[in-house]
N, C-alpha and C positions, 0 to 999 in steps of 0.2 A: 485204781484198786492198789492198795499196798500189800506187802507180804502179811502184815497183821490181819488185814481184812480177809485175805485168802485163808489164813489159818482158821479164822472164825467161821467162814462160809463153808469150807470143805471138811471141817472137823479133822484136819491132819494133826497127828501127834505133834506136840510142841517141840520135841527133840529134833524133828526134821525141819520144821518151819523156823527154828531158831538158828539154823546154820547161817553164819554171817555172809558167806558167798551166795547162797541161795537168795537171801534177803536182798542183797545188792542187785542181783539180776532181776528179781521180781519188781523191786522198786524202780529200776531203770525202765522196765516195760509198763509202768503204771498208767501211762496214757491209754493203754490198750488192755483188754481183758487178757489175762495170762493165768494158766492153770498148771499145777504139777499133775502129771499123768503117768500112766503105765505102771511098771513094776515097782517104782518108788512108792506109789500109793498103796499098792497091795502089800508090799513088805512092811511099810510103816504101820499099817492097820493090823497086820498079823504079829507085830512086834519083832520082826526079823530085821537084819541089817539092811540098810539102804546103801547100796554101792554106787549107784548113779541115779541122776534125776533128769527126767525128760520134762520139758515145758512146752505146752501148746499155747499159742498166742494168736490173736486176730491181726497182729501187726504183719505187714508185708516184710519180706526179707530185707529190703532196703531200709525200711523203717527200723527194724530190729537192729541192723548194723549201726545206723545213725544214733539210736538211743544208747546202744552199748558203748560206742565211742564217746558220746557226750557224758556218759557216766564214768568214764575212765576204766571200763572193763576190757 
């Protein structure tokens, strides 16, 4: 799943999903399901500022670290 797929599936406002840093992280996690969750979703849907973004993924911590390192994050 790419960041673009997530935007379409979750109906997140484009302003949030177009953040280049978020896209890099979600693209790095693409082999595993990854979702923007929590207050970022609430704030984005309410049109309020998104100050931080939480991501939930099915990847194990060691997989997440390996994917982030491989992506240069």
